[in-house]
N, C-alpha and C positions, 0 to 999 in steps of 0.2 A: 504494500500500500504506500510505502514511502515514495516511490517514483511517481505514481499518478498524482499524489498530493503535492509534490514539489512543483508541479506545473501550475498550480493554482496560486493566485495572489495571496500573500500572507493574511490579508484581512478576511479571506474566506476560509482559512484553515482553523481547525480546532484541535488542540493537543489535549485529548481527554485526560491523560494521566497527570497533566499539570494543573488541572482545575482544582481550586481550593477545596471544593466540596467532595471531590473524588479522591484526593490524596489519602484521607483517613480510611477510605473504604478499600484501598489496595491491601492485599494480604501478603505477608511474607511468603515467599515461595517455599513449599515443602520439598521441592525437588532440587533446590540449590541450582547450580549451573548445569546439571545434567538432565535437561528436560527433553527427553526424546519422545514422550507420549506413546511409547510402544508402537511407533510407526516404522517398523523395520523396512517395509517395502518402499517407503518414501523418506529414507533417512536423510537428514540435513544436519551435518555436524556443526554448522554455524547457527543453529536455531537455539538461541539462549535468550532468556528473559531477564537475567540479572538477579537482583535481590527480591523482586516483587513478582507476584503472579499477575501478568499483564493481559489475562484473558478478560478484558473489560466488557465484552459483549455478553458474558454469562451473568451479569448482575443487573437486575431491574433497577436497583438503587442508583447504580452508576449511569444507566441509561436516562433515568429521570433527572439526575443532577446535571448531565450533559445538556439535555433539552432545556432545562430551566436556566442554566448559566449563559446560554447563547441564543435566546429566542429571536433576537434581532437578526442574527445570521441566517437562521432557519426561515423566519418569516420574510426576510428581505429577499432571499433566493426565490421563495415561492411567489412573492409579490411581483418580482421582476419577470418571472416566467408567465404568470397569469395576465400581466398587462400586455404581453406580446400577442396574445390570442385575440 
């Protein structure tokens, strides 16, 4: 996801893990740096999350905090698209 997002202007990017309401919800990784998810057939030795479990999409609380933190970005994008029709 890093490459597609890098093409967007910074004003349209949201770094979820850096949101103040999200930071306390991040869990310390129980896997440490060896996070292979048992995907032997699709092994990726460079697949590391560091100290925190970054599976942000698995948490309804994080999804809610993300939507609440940036409603102007979400609604601004929607408003721009709907005004084009």
